[in-house]
C-alpha positions as CSV (number, residue, x, y, z in Angstrom):
1,M,113.0,137.0,101.3
2,Q,110.2,137.8,104.0
3,T,108.1,134.9,105.4
4,V,109.6,131.1,104.5
5,L,108.1,128.6,104.6
6,V,109.8,125.0,105.7
7,A,108.1,121.4,105.5
8,I,109.1,118.7,108.2
9,D,108.1,115.5,108.2
10,G,110.7,114.0,110.6
11,S,113.3,112.9,107.9
12,P,116.5,113.1,107.1
13,L,115.9,115.8,104.0
14,G,113.4,117.5,106.3
15,D,116.2,119.3,109.0
16,R,118.3,119.1,106.1
17,A,115.6,121.7,104.3
18,L,115.5,123.3,107.9
19,A,119.8,123.8,108.2
20,Y,119.4,125.0,104.4
21,A,116.4,128.0,104.8
22,L,118.3,128.4,108.4
23,D,121.8,129.0,106.8
24,L,119.8,131.0,103.2
25,Y,117.4,132.8,105.0
26,P,118.7,134.3,108.5
27,D,116.8,137.7,108.9
28,A,113.2,135.7,107.9
29,A,110.6,135.0,109.1
30,I,110.6,131.6,109.6
31,T,107.7,129.2,110.2
32,V,107.8,125.4,110.2
33,L,105.4,123.5,109.3
34,H,104.7,119.7,110.2
35,V,101.4,117.9,108.7
36,V,100.0,114.9,109.4
37,D,98.5,113.3,106.9
38,P,96.0,111.0,108.8
39,V,96.0,107.9,107.4
40,E,99.7,107.3,107.2
41,A,99.0,107.7,110.8
42,V,96.6,105.7,110.7
43,Y,99.1,102.3,109.1
44,L,102.0,103.6,111.2
45,A,99.9,102.7,114.4
46,E,98.6,99.8,113.3
47,A,102.7,98.6,113.2
48,K,103.4,99.8,116.0
49,G,100.6,99.1,118.5
50,P,98.3,100.4,120.8
51,S,98.1,104.7,121.5
52,E,97.3,104.3,124.7
53,G,93.7,105.5,124.7
54,R,94.6,108.2,122.1
55,S,93.2,108.4,118.6
56,Y,96.3,107.9,116.3
57,V,95.8,110.7,114.6
58,E,96.6,112.7,118.1
59,A,99.4,110.6,118.5
60,A,100.3,111.6,115.6
61,R,100.6,115.4,115.7
62,E,102.1,115.1,119.0
63,H,104.8,113.8,117.5
64,G,105.1,116.4,114.9
65,A,105.1,118.9,117.9
66,E,107.9,117.1,118.6
67,L,109.7,117.4,115.7
68,C,108.6,120.9,114.9
69,D,110.7,121.6,118.9
70,R,113.6,120.7,117.7
71,A,113.6,122.3,115.1
72,E,113.1,125.3,116.9
73,A,115.4,124.0,119.6
74,V,117.0,123.5,116.1
75,A,117.0,126.4,115.0
76,A,117.4,128.5,118.3
77,D,121.3,127.3,118.4
78,R,121.7,129.2,115.7
79,G,120.3,132.2,117.1
80,I,117.1,132.0,115.6
81,A,113.7,132.7,116.3
82,V,111.1,130.6,114.7
83,D,107.0,129.8,114.6
84,T,105.7,126.3,113.8
85,A,102.2,125.3,113.2
86,V,100.9,121.2,112.8
87,E,98.1,120.5,110.6
88,T,96.0,117.6,109.5
89,G,95.1,116.7,106.1
90,N,96.4,115.4,102.9
91,P,100.0,117.4,102.8
92,A,100.7,119.0,99.8
93,R,96.9,120.3,99.8
94,E,98.1,122.1,103.8
95,I,101.2,123.0,101.9
96,L,99.8,124.7,99.2
97,R,96.5,125.9,102.1
98,F,99.0,127.5,104.1
99,I,101.4,129.6,101.8
100,D,97.8,131.2,100.5
101,A,96.2,131.5,104.1
102,N,100.0,133.1,105.8
103,D,101.3,134.8,102.7
104,V,104.3,133.5,102.6
105,D,107.1,134.7,100.2
106,A,109.1,131.0,99.9
107,V,109.1,127.3,100.2
108,V,111.5,125.3,101.4
109,M,111.5,120.9,102.0
110,G,112.8,118.0,101.3
111,S,112.2,115.4,98.2
112,H,113.3,111.5,99.2
113,G,113.5,111.2,95.3
114,R,111.2,108.9,94.5
115,S,111.3,108.4,91.1
116,G,108.8,105.3,88.8
117,L,106.5,103.3,89.7
118,S,106.9,104.6,93.1
119,R,106.1,108.3,92.8
120,V,103.2,106.9,90.5
121,F,101.4,105.0,93.2
122,L,102.9,106.8,96.6
123,G,102.1,110.8,94.8
124,S,104.9,113.1,95.6
125,V,104.2,115.7,97.9
126,A,108.0,118.3,96.6
127,E,106.6,117.5,93.0
128,T,103.0,118.7,93.8
129,V,104.0,121.6,95.7
130,L,106.4,122.9,93.6
131,R,103.7,122.1,90.7
132,R,101.2,123.9,91.6
133,S,102.6,126.6,94.7
134,P,102.1,130.3,93.5
135,V,105.9,131.5,95.2
136,P,109.0,129.8,94.8
137,V,110.1,126.5,96.3
138,T,113.2,125.2,96.8
139,V,113.5,122.0,97.2
140,V,116.4,119.6,99.3
141,R,118.1,116.8,98.2
């Protein structure tokens, strides 16, 4: 593998996906990507209260940058340098767009393991990426 994309969302499964990629592809060029879903950002922000003069999406992008900084630190502790990116949009679409735009060879991401009605109503980013990706996708659970 030459270029590996690790999609993170701030969950423990996203952290496991990063650790898996760092273990499996220590010599690859790894990019850690966090996608801010603007719809989710609004719902989360409404639950948390005012965002101190920033838009909901700006606050969510700052949080995404913090997640990427944390991922960089985890990789650095293993002696591995990673690139990071924060994008805004539908997570599955943005991951797929990033794959195409950056000549990614493989993707590693976590899955929340939803099934049944919750998957039908909420959708599954991992499932969509897995089905539509032009490159191999490893889903960590």
